[in-house]
C-alpha positions in Angstrom: -17.0 -6.0 -12.5 -15.0 -3.3 -12.0 -11.5 -2.7 -10.8 -9.4 -1.3 -7.9 -6.4 -0.7 -7.0 -3.4 -2.9 -5.1 -2.2 -1.7 -2.3 1.6 -1.4 -1.0 3.9 -4.9 -1.0 3.3 -7.4 2.1 5.5 -9.2 4.2 4.7 -12.3 2.1 5.6 -10.8 -1.6 8.6 -7.9 -1.9 11.2 -10.3 -3.3 8.5 -10.9 -6.6 7.5 -7.9 -9.1 4.6 -5.7 -8.7 2.3 -5.9 -11.4 2.2 -3.8 -14.0 -1.4 -3.7 -13.9 -2.5 -2.1 -11.3 -6.4 -2.5 -11.7 -7.0 -6.0 -11.9 -10.8 -6.4 -13.5 -12.9 -7.8 -9.5 -16.4 -10.2 -9.2 -19.3 -9.6 -7.4 -20.0 -12.7 -5.0 -23.5 -12.7 -6.2 -22.0 -13.2 -9.9 -19.8 -15.9 -8.8 -22.8 -17.5 -7.2 -25.0 -17.5 -10.1 -22.6 -18.9 -12.2 -22.9 -21.6 -9.8 -26.1 -21.9 -9.1 -26.8 -22.2 -13.2 -24.7 -25.3 -13.3 -21.3 -23.7 -14.2 -18.1 -26.2 -12.7 -15.3 -25.0 -10.6 -12.6 -26.5 -13.6 -14.7 -26.7 -16.4 -16.3 -23.7 -16.6 -14.2 -21.4 -14.5 -11.8 -21.9 -11.4 -11.5 -20.4 -8.2 -8.1 -20.3 -6.3 -7.6 -19.6 -2.7 -4.4 -17.8 -1.5 -5.0 -18.4 1.8 -2.4 -20.2 3.6 -2.0 -20.1 7.7 -5.6 -18.3 7.8 -7.0 -20.8 5.0 -9.7 -21.9 8.1 -13.8 -21.8 7.8 -14.0 -23.1 4.3 -14.0 -22.2 0.7 -15.6 -21.4 -2.2 -17.1 -24.3 -3.3 -14.4 -26.0 -6.2 -11.9 -23.6 -5.2 -8.2 -24.6 -5.4 -5.6 -24.0 -2.9 -2.7 -22.3 -3.9 -1.4 -20.3 -1.3 0.2 -17.4 -2.0 3.5 -17.8 -1.6 3.6 -20.3 -4.2 1.5 -18.3 -6.5 4.0 -16.1 -8.5 6.7 -18.8 -10.1 3.7 -20.7 -11.1 1.9 -18.9 -13.7 3.5 -19.6 -16.3 2.3 -23.2 -15.6 -1.1 -22.1 -14.4 -1.9 -20.5 -17.3 -1.2 -23.2 -20.0 -3.5 -25.8 -17.2 -6.1 -23.1 -17.8 -5.9 -22.2 -21.5 -5.3 -26.7 -22.6 -8.5 -26.7 -20.8 -10.1 -23.7 -22.5 -10.8 -21.8 -19.2 -12.0 -18.5 -19.6 -11.9 -16.9 -16.3 -10.1 -17.6 -13.4 -11.1 -16.1 -9.9 -9.0 -15.5 -7.4 -9.7 -14.6 -3.6 -8.1 -14.8 0.0 -10.0 -13.4 3.2 -10.8 -9.8 2.7 -9.3 -10.4 -1.6 -7.8 -6.8 -0.9 -4.3 -7.9 -1.5 -3.6 -11.2 -2.0 -6.1 -11.9 -4.3 -5.7 -8.0 -5.8 -1.7 -9.6 -6.2 -2.4 -13.2 -7.9 -5.5 -11.4 -10.3 -2.8 -8.4 -11.1 0.6 -10.6 -12.0 -2.1 -13.4 -15.0 -3.7 -10.4 -15.8 -0.4 -9.2 -17.1 0.7 -13.0 -17.9 -2.3 -13.4 -19.7 -1.6 -9.9 -21.8 2.3 -10.7 -22.3 0.8 -14.1 -24.1 -1.7 -11.8 -26.4 -4.7 -14.2 -25.6 -8.5 -12.2 -25.4 -10.1 -15.0 -24.2 -8.6 -15.6 -20.2 -10.0 -13.4 -17.8 -8.2 -13.0 -14.4 -10.8 -11.5 -12.0 -10.8 -11.0 -7.8 -13.8 -11.6 -5.9 -14.4 -8.2 -3.8 -15.0 -8.7 -0.8 -13.0 -11.7 -0.5 -14.2 -15.4 1.7 -15.0 -13.0 4.4 -17.2 -11.3 2.3 -18.7 -14.9 0.5 -19.2 -16.4 4.3 -20.9 -13.1 5.8 -23.4 -13.0 3.1 -26.2 -15.8 4.8 -27.3 -18.8 3.6 -27.6 -18.8 -0.1 -23.8 -18.1 -0.1 -22.5 -20.8 2.6 -24.4 -23.2 1.3 -22.1 -23.2 -2.0 -19.2 -23.3 0.4 -16.4 -26.5 1.2 -16.0 -27.6 4.8 -18.0 -24.3 6.1 -17.4 -23.6 9.9 -19.8 -21.3 10.7 -17.6 -20.3 14.3 -14.9 -19.7 12.2 -16.9 -16.3 10.5 -18.4 -14.8 13.7 
């Protein structure tokens, strides 16, 4: 896992604060694929959050939940409660490229986790997002729900 720097605000989030954590931790798709292959279950062992809305075409990483980025910030306290009650250890955020929405979601949740003094839950952004996943080959697309190859050409 590495860190990255958040880009400037986009049109969908100017009403929300800029995350204090400007360098959310990342996770490589190979690591997520390994988790899936080893039988770890999304929703039980970790959570995958797809933050796309209108651009949510072509499929998603198997087991992801869809929370459009525009609805995320006010939902963070409730999401945190659900994740910790379910004893989730990692929340992995992504969007098309994970260059903005995925980064922002991971950073906001990381800020909230730190505010709670929680050292058990990690908030991570999936490097290169769903685009990177879908274009990485069959070993990845096998682990996609509603995969549509034509969307990724």
